[in-house]
C-alpha positions in Angstrom: 0.0 0.0 0.0 2.8 2.4 0.9 4.6 1.7 -2.3 1.6 2.3 -4.5 0.9 5.5 -2.6 4.4 6.7 -3.2 4.2 5.8 -6.9 1.0 7.8 -7.2 2.6 10.7 -5.5 5.6 10.6 -7.9 3.3 10.5 -11.0 1.3 13.6 -10.0 2.2 16.8 -11.8 4.9 18.8 -9.9 3.7 22.1 -8.5 5.5 25.0 -10.0 7.6 27.0 -7.6 6.8 30.7 -7.0 9.8 31.6 -9.1 8.5 29.6 -12.1 5.0 31.1 -11.7 6.4 34.6 -11.6 8.5 33.9 -14.8 5.5 32.5 -16.6 3.4 35.5 -15.6 5.8 38.1 -17.1 4.2 39.6 -20.1 6.2 39.9 -23.3 5.6 41.7 -26.6 7.2 40.8 -29.9 8.8 43.4 -32.2 6.5 42.1 -35.0 3.4 42.8 -33.0 4.6 46.2 -31.9 5.5 47.1 -35.5 2.1 46.1 -36.8 0.3 48.3 -34.2 2.8 51.2 -34.8 2.1 51.2 -38.5 -1.7 51.3 -37.8 -1.3 54.1 -35.3 1.0 56.1 -37.6 -1.4 55.9 -40.6 -4.4 56.7 -38.5 -2.8 59.7 -36.7 -1.2 61.1 -39.9 -3.2 64.1 -41.1 -4.6 63.8 -44.6 -4.6 67.5 -45.5 -1.3 69.1 -46.5 -1.8 72.1 -44.2 -2.4 69.8 -41.2 0.7 67.7 -42.2 2.8 70.8 -42.2 1.5 71.6 -38.7 2.4 68.1 -37.6 5.8 68.4 -39.0 6.4 71.6 -37.1 5.3 69.9 -33.9 6.8 66.5 -34.7 8.0 65.4 -31.3 4.6 66.1 -29.9 3.0 64.3 -32.8 5.1 61.2 -32.3 5.5 61.0 -28.6 2.7 63.1 -27.0 5.3 65.3 -25.2 4.1 68.9 -25.0 6.2 72.1 -24.7 8.1 74.8 -26.6 10.8 72.4 -27.8 8.5 69.4 -28.4 5.6 71.4 -29.8 2.0 70.8 -29.2 -0.3 68.0 -30.4 -3.5 66.3 -29.2 -2.2 63.3 -27.2 -5.2 61.3 -28.4 -3.8 61.6 -31.9 -0.1 61.1 -31.1 1.5 58.1 -32.7 3.3 56.3 -29.8 0.5 56.8 -27.2 -1.9 55.4 -29.8 0.4 52.5 -30.4 0.2 51.8 -26.7 -3.6 52.0 -26.7 -3.8 49.5 -29.5 -1.6 47.2 -27.5 -3.8 47.8 -24.4 -0.7 49.0 -22.5 -0.2 51.9 -20.1 2.5 54.4 -21.1 4.5 57.0 -19.3 6.8 59.8 -20.6 10.3 60.2 -19.3 10.1 57.3 -16.9 13.7 56.6 -15.8 14.6 59.4 -18.2 13.5 57.3 -21.2 11.3 59.0 -23.8 8.5 56.6 -23.5 7.9 53.4 -21.5 5.1 50.9 -22.0 3.8 48.8 -19.1 1.1 46.2 -18.5 -1.9 47.3 -16.6 -1.3 48.0 -13.0 1.6 49.9 -11.3 4.3 51.1 -13.7 7.2 48.7 -13.4 9.0 46.2 -15.5 9.8 48.2 -18.6 7.8 46.0 -21.0 8.8 48.3 -23.9 11.2 51.2 -23.8 11.2 53.7 -26.7 13.8 56.4 -27.6 12.9 58.9 -30.3 15.3 61.4 -31.9 14.4 63.8 -34.7 18.0 64.4 -35.6 20.0 61.3 -36.6 23.3 62.9 -35.6 22.1 62.8 -32.0 20.8 59.2 -32.2 24.0 57.7 -31.0 23.1 58.7 -27.5 19.7 57.1 -27.8 21.2 53.8 -29.1 23.6 53.8 -26.1 20.8 54.4 -23.7 18.7 51.5 -25.2 21.6 49.2 -24.9 22.2 50.2 -21.2 18.7 49.3 -19.8 16.8 46.1 -19.5 13.4 45.5 -21.2 12.0 42.6 -23.3 11.6 45.0 -26.3 13.6 48.1 -27.0 12.6 50.5 -29.8 14.6 53.3 -31.3 13.2 55.8 -33.8 15.0 58.4 -35.9 15.1 60.0 -39.4 17.6 60.1 -42.2 17.1 63.8 -43.0 16.9 63.0 -46.7 20.4 61.6 -46.7 20.5 57.8 -47.5 24.2 57.7 -46.7 23.2 58.0 -43.1 21.8 54.5 -43.2 25.2 52.8 -43.2 26.4 55.1 -40.4 23.4 54.2 -38.3 24.2 50.5 -38.8 27.7 51.1 -37.7 26.5 52.7 -34.5 24.1 49.9 -33.7 26.9 47.3 -34.2 29.4 49.2 -32.2 27.1 49.8 -29.2 25.9 46.2 -29.3 29.5 45.1 -29.0 30.5 47.5 -26.3 27.3 48.2 -24.2 24.9 45.3 -24.2 27.3 42.7 -22.8 27.6 44.7 -19.6 23.9 44.4 -18.6 23.4 40.6 -19.0 20.4 40.7 -21.3 18.2 37.7 -21.9 18.9 36.1 -25.3 15.3 36.6 -26.4 15.4 40.4 -25.8 14.4 42.1 -29.0 15.6 45.4 -30.6 13.5 47.3 -33.1 14.9 50.3 -35.0 12.6 52.5 -37.1 14.1 54.8 -39.6 12.0 57.5 -41.2 13.2 58.1 -44.7 12.5 61.6 -46.0 12.8 62.4 -49.7 14.5 65.7 -50.5 12.7 68.2 -52.7 9.2 66.9 -51.8 6.8 67.4 -48.9 8.7 66.2 -45.8 6.6 63.2 -44.7 8.5 60.0 -43.9 8.2 56.5 -45.2 9.5 53.9 -42.8 12.2 51.3 -42.7 12.8 48.8 -39.9 15.5 46.7 -38.5 15.0 44.0 -35.8 17.1 41.4 -34.1 17.3 39.5 -30.9 20.0 39.8 -28.3 20.9 36.1 -28.9 21.4 36.7 -32.7 22.8 40.2 -32.6 22.6 42.7 -35.5 25.0 40.8 -37.8 23.3 40.1 -41.1 20.3 42.3 -40.3 19.4 45.1 -42.7 16.8 47.9 -42.8 13.7 46.8 -44.7 10.8 48.9 -46.1 7.6 48.9 -44.0 5.5 50.5 -46.7 3.5 52.9 -44.5 3.3 56.6 -44.7 0.9 59.0 -46.4 
C-alpha cells in the first residue's frame, strides 16, 4: 500500500515554484506585433490634408510621442502616434520614466519596462539614444529616428548599432530573447517632408550581424 501511494505521488504533476510562476506571468511583446500596431497608429494619426501635415511636421516630437512644450511642440495626445500604439496594445504608457522618452507597461503599477522607446528627430544625436537603449533592460527596446533625406546615413546608423551592441549590451546581462526594433523615417529631399518607414529588428541572442533595414511601406 505504501509503495503504491508513493508511486501515485511521484506520478502527479509537480507544483511549480513561485519563481517559475512569476517567470510565466511576465508579459512579453514581440517586435513584430509592436511594429504592426505602430504602422496602424502612424497611418491613423497622420493628417490627410497638406496644411495639417505641415502643422504636424512643425510639432513632430509632440505628434510622435505626446510630449508637450516649446521644444517638443503641441499636439493632441489622443492623436499622437506612440501613445496610440500603446492604446492599440492595451498597455499603459509614461513619458520620461527613468529618463526614457516613453515606457510601456502592462496594466497595474508602472514597473517592469515591458517596452522602452527612444525617439530622436536628428539622426546625428541618435548615438546617445542607441547607447541608452543598450544600457537598460526590457524585453523589447525601440529606437526611432530619421535620415534627413540623406540615404548615406543608413550605413552610419548600422555602424552605431553594431558598435554599441558590442560595447554596451554585454555589460547588462540581457536575456537572449530580448528584441531590438529600430525604425528609420526616410524623407525624400525636394518633396513634402513626410517620412516613409524602414525597420531593423534582431534578438540579443542573434545580434545585429546580417540584419538590414527593410521597407515597411507605411506613410501617407
